[in-house]
MDAnalysis code that builds the backbone (N, CA, C; Angstrom):
import MDAnalysis as mda
import numpy as np

u = mda.Universe.empty(258, n_residues=86, atom_resindex=np.repeat(np.arange(86), 3), trajectory=True)
u.add_TopologyAttr("name", ["N", "CA", "C"] * 86)
u.add_TopologyAttr("resid", np.arange(1, 87))
u.add_TopologyAttr("resname", ["UNK", "UNK", "UNK", "UNK", "UNK", "UNK", "UNK", "UNK", "UNK", "UNK", "UNK", "UNK", "UNK", "UNK", "UNK", "UNK", "UNK", "UNK", "UNK", "UNK", "UNK", "UNK", "UNK", "UNK", "UNK", "UNK", "UNK", "UNK", "UNK", "UNK", "UNK", "UNK", "UNK", "UNK", "UNK", "UNK", "UNK", "UNK", "UNK", "UNK", "UNK", "UNK", "UNK", "UNK", "UNK", "UNK", "UNK", "UNK", "UNK", "UNK", "UNK", "UNK", "UNK", "UNK", "UNK", "UNK", "UNK", "UNK", "UNK", "UNK", "UNK", "UNK", "UNK", "UNK", "UNK", "UNK", "UNK", "UNK", "UNK", "UNK", "UNK", "UNK", "UNK", "UNK", "UNK", "UNK", "UNK", "UNK", "UNK", "UNK", "UNK", "UNK", "UNK", "UNK", "UNK", "UNK"])
u.atoms.positions = np.array([
    [-22.760, 27.255, -25.749],
    [-22.601, 25.985, -25.063],
    [-22.199, 26.234, -23.609],
    [-22.760, 25.445, -22.765],
    [-22.479, 25.549, -21.340],
    [-21.161, 24.876, -20.984],
    [-20.631, 25.279, -19.864],
    [-19.435, 24.636, -19.332],
    [-19.825, 23.527, -18.379],
    [-21.132, 23.346, -18.152],
    [-21.616, 22.378, -17.175],
    [-22.101, 21.108, -17.873],
    [-21.595, 19.958, -17.390],
    [-21.987, 18.671, -17.945],
    [-22.850, 17.907, -16.953],
    [-23.857, 17.247, -17.476],
    [-24.691, 16.313, -16.718],
    [-24.055, 14.941, -16.863],
    [-23.834, 14.250, -15.754],
    [-23.239, 12.914, -15.778],
    [-24.268, 11.951, -15.200],
    [-24.817, 11.088, -16.034],
    [-25.843, 10.155, -15.603],
    [-25.353, 8.721, -15.573],
    [-26.182, 7.844, -15.028],
    [-25.916, 6.416, -14.903],
    [-24.688, 6.141, -14.032],
    [-24.549, 6.924, -12.977],
    [-23.435, 6.724, -12.048],
    [-23.744, 5.597, -11.076],
    [-22.713, 4.875, -10.695],
    [-22.829, 3.912, -9.615],
    [-23.216, 4.685, -8.353],
    [-24.063, 4.106, -7.520],
    [-24.535, 4.796, -6.329],
    [-23.439, 5.087, -5.311],
    [-22.278, 4.465, -5.469],
    [-21.145, 4.718, -4.580],
    [-20.190, 5.775, -5.115],
    [-20.489, 6.348, -6.272],
    [-19.630, 7.368, -6.866],
    [-19.644, 8.629, -6.013],
    [-18.459, 9.180, -5.769],
    [-18.328, 10.403, -4.975],
    [-17.880, 11.559, -5.868],
    [-17.900, 12.755, -5.303],
    [-17.396, 13.921, -6.016],
    [-15.908, 13.747, -6.332],
    [-15.182, 13.113, -5.441],
    [-13.750, 12.868, -5.660],
    [-13.552, 11.959, -6.873],
    [-14.400, 10.929, -7.008],
    [-14.317, 10.030, -8.168],
    [-14.545, 10.794, -9.469],
    [-15.595, 11.625, -9.493],
    [-15.904, 12.394, -10.701],
    [-14.790, 13.378, -11.033],
    [-14.330, 14.089, -10.025],
    [-13.263, 15.055, -10.269],
    [-12.008, 14.366, -10.784],
    [-11.677, 13.225, -10.234],
    [-10.512, 12.484, -10.694],
    [-10.633, 12.037, -12.137],
    [-11.830, 11.679, -12.552],
    [-12.044, 11.217, -13.923],
    [-12.081, 12.350, -14.940],
    [-12.572, 13.517, -14.523],
    [-12.774, 14.611, -15.468],
    [-11.697, 15.685, -15.425],
    [-10.875, 15.723, -14.394],
    [-9.888, 16.803, -14.251],
    [-8.810, 16.782, -15.328],
    [-8.610, 15.661, -15.970],
    [-7.588, 15.593, -17.024],
    [-7.964, 16.413, -18.257],
    [-9.219, 16.878, -18.328],
    [-9.671, 17.645, -19.486],
    [-9.587, 19.150, -19.278],
    [-9.308, 19.586, -18.049],
    [-9.178, 21.018, -17.783],
    [-9.542, 21.348, -16.354],
    [-9.451, 22.619, -16.035],
    [-9.749, 23.079, -14.678],
    [-11.244, 22.998, -14.393],
    [-11.556, 22.445, -13.239],
    [-12.940, 22.242, -12.834],
    [-13.315, 23.264, -11.779],
    [-14.481, 23.903, -11.956],
    [-14.995, 24.838, -10.954],
    [-15.726, 24.112, -9.834],
    [-16.539, 23.123, -10.215],
    [-17.310, 22.415, -9.196],
    [-17.716, 21.032, -9.683],
    [-17.923, 20.154, -8.719],
    [-18.395, 18.792, -8.974],
    [-19.473, 18.507, -7.932],
    [-20.562, 17.919, -8.375],
    [-21.642, 17.618, -7.431],
    [-22.330, 16.313, -7.811],
    [-22.402, 15.396, -6.867],
    [-23.214, 14.190, -7.022],
    [-24.522, 14.482, -6.298],
    [-25.632, 14.295, -6.988],
    [-26.943, 14.616, -6.420],
    [-27.390, 13.487, -5.503],
    [-27.827, 13.870, -4.300],
    [-28.224, 12.906, -3.279],
    [-29.676, 13.106, -2.877],
    [-30.293, 12.025, -2.456],
    [-31.652, 12.069, -1.933],
    [-31.625, 12.830, -0.602],
    [-32.550, 13.765, -0.441],
    [-32.559, 14.593, 0.768],
    [-32.877, 13.799, 2.034],
    [-33.671, 12.764, 1.915],
    [-34.077, 11.995, 3.097],
    [-33.080, 10.909, 3.486],
    [-32.528, 10.220, 2.485],
    [-31.652, 9.076, 2.778],
    [-30.165, 9.383, 2.601],
    [-29.833, 10.497, 1.958],
    [-28.467, 10.899, 1.615],
    [-27.805, 9.917, 0.643],
    [-28.595, 9.061, 0.022],
    [-28.081, 8.121, -0.980],
    [-27.990, 8.827, -2.332],
    [-26.956, 8.514, -3.092],
    [-26.809, 9.079, -4.425],
    [-28.028, 8.746, -5.271],
    [-28.413, 9.691, -6.111],
    [-29.522, 9.458, -7.031],
    [-29.018, 8.935, -8.386],
    [-27.709, 8.731, -8.519],
    [-27.154, 8.135, -9.728],
    [-26.797, 9.123, -10.821],
    [-26.751, 10.419, -10.478],
    [-26.309, 11.400, -11.460],
    [-25.644, 12.569, -10.754],
    [-24.933, 13.366, -11.535],
    [-24.239, 14.512, -10.973],
    [-23.879, 15.505, -12.053],
    [-23.091, 16.507, -11.670],
    [-22.699, 17.572, -12.585],
    [-21.225, 17.891, -12.402],
    [-20.569, 18.215, -13.521],
    [-19.195, 18.698, -13.510],
    [-19.207, 20.026, -14.248],
    [-18.702, 21.064, -13.603],
    [-18.680, 22.399, -14.182],
    [-17.230, 22.804, -14.424],
    [-16.872, 22.990, -15.694],
    [-15.509, 23.369, -16.072],
    [-15.356, 24.880, -16.090],
    [-14.125, 25.347, -15.991],
    [-13.862, 26.786, -16.053],
    [-14.007, 27.328, -17.468],
    [-13.837, 26.480, -18.474],
    [-14.010, 26.946, -19.854],
    [-14.774, 25.907, -20.667],
    [-15.477, 26.383, -21.692],
    [-16.341, 25.478, -22.452],
    [-15.561, 24.494, -23.320],
    [-14.342, 24.843, -23.728],
    [-13.548, 23.924, -24.536],
    [-13.232, 22.649, -23.764],
    [-12.947, 22.798, -22.490],
    [-12.692, 21.623, -21.649],
    [-13.941, 20.758, -21.547],
    [-15.095, 21.397, -21.429],
    [-16.362, 20.669, -21.371],
    [-16.633, 19.891, -22.643],
    [-16.352, 20.500, -23.776],
    [-16.566, 19.833, -25.066],
    [-15.668, 18.599, -25.176],
    [-14.406, 18.756, -24.826],
    [-13.464, 17.643, -24.886],
    [-13.885, 16.521, -23.944],
    [-14.269, 16.881, -22.721],
    [-14.692, 15.877, -21.747],
    [-15.941, 15.146, -22.229],
    [-16.879, 15.860, -22.795],
    [-18.097, 15.246, -23.327],
    [-17.747, 14.220, -24.389],
    [-16.906, 14.611, -25.340],
    [-16.524, 13.711, -26.427],
    [-15.794, 12.471, -25.921],
    [-14.915, 12.651, -24.947],
    [-14.081, 11.548, -24.464],
    [-14.773, 10.654, -23.430],
    [-15.626, 11.235, -22.600],
    [-16.159, 10.489, -21.455],
    [-17.544, 9.883, -21.663],
    [-18.301, 10.347, -22.650],
    [-19.618, 9.761, -22.874],
    [-19.473, 8.278, -23.198],
    [-20.228, 7.460, -22.510],
    [-20.222, 5.995, -22.649],
    [-18.955, 5.334, -22.103],
    [-18.148, 6.075, -21.356],
    [-16.975, 5.452, -20.742],
    [-17.343, 4.899, -19.365],
    [-16.483, 4.052, -18.842],
    [-16.751, 3.334, -17.603],
    [-16.199, 4.070, -16.382],
    [-17.029, 4.131, -15.332],
    [-16.586, 4.632, -14.035],
    [-17.214, 3.749, -12.971],
    [-16.386, 3.091, -12.193],
    [-16.824, 2.176, -11.132],
    [-17.786, 1.102, -11.659],
    [-17.492, 0.605, -12.858],
    [-18.273, -0.492, -13.407],
    [-19.567, -0.097, -14.109],
    [-19.828, 1.200, -14.269],
    [-21.040, 1.661, -14.950],
    [-20.651, 2.540, -16.131],
    [-21.394, 2.433, -17.210],
    [-21.148, 3.236, -18.400],
    [-21.847, 4.584, -18.241],
    [-21.057, 5.642, -18.115],
    [-21.600, 6.979, -17.887],
    [-22.308, 7.531, -19.112],
    [-23.342, 8.313, -18.848],
    [-24.067, 9.042, -19.871],
    [-23.747, 10.519, -19.649],
    [-22.934, 11.103, -20.533],
    [-22.475, 12.483, -20.373],
    [-23.166, 13.357, -21.413],
    [-23.790, 14.436, -20.935],
    [-24.508, 15.374, -21.805],
    [-24.238, 16.799, -21.341],
    [-24.589, 17.744, -22.202],
    [-24.576, 19.145, -21.811],
    [-25.713, 19.340, -20.811],
    [-25.426, 19.963, -19.678],
    [-26.474, 20.229, -18.685],
    [-27.382, 21.322, -19.227],
    [-28.677, 21.105, -19.087],
    [-29.642, 22.130, -19.482],
    [-30.637, 22.329, -18.347],
    [-31.566, 23.238, -18.531],
    [-32.519, 23.548, -17.463],
    [-33.312, 22.334, -17.013],
    [-33.567, 21.405, -17.904],
    [-34.362, 20.225, -17.563],
    [-33.666, 19.333, -16.545],
    [-32.335, 19.173, -16.666],
    [-31.657, 18.254, -15.755],
    [-30.863, 18.971, -14.660],
    [-31.020, 20.279, -14.547],
    [-30.374, 21.006, -13.441],
    [-31.233, 20.869, -12.199],
    [-30.595, 20.565, -11.090],
    [-31.297, 20.451, -9.815],
    [-31.007, 21.708, -9.026],
    [-32.019, 22.327, -8.519],
    [-31.849, 23.574, -7.774],
    [-31.711, 23.308, -6.305],
])
């Protein structure tokens, strides 16, 4: 299992600080990234949270999937090659 979570259905105003604040209670975070459009710099509505250990990722997945952040119900999944942005 990966330590990296895909976070979908984010409000377009969600920042990395918002994500880190919501997920940091589950463990130490290595990185947080909200994916933005290269031309407009507008959020694309999804991002990634990478934990230092997989146990924290599992707990965060269980607790945060379908929870609310800035008025939107987040879709939290294990990040895989399909939803990783290079």
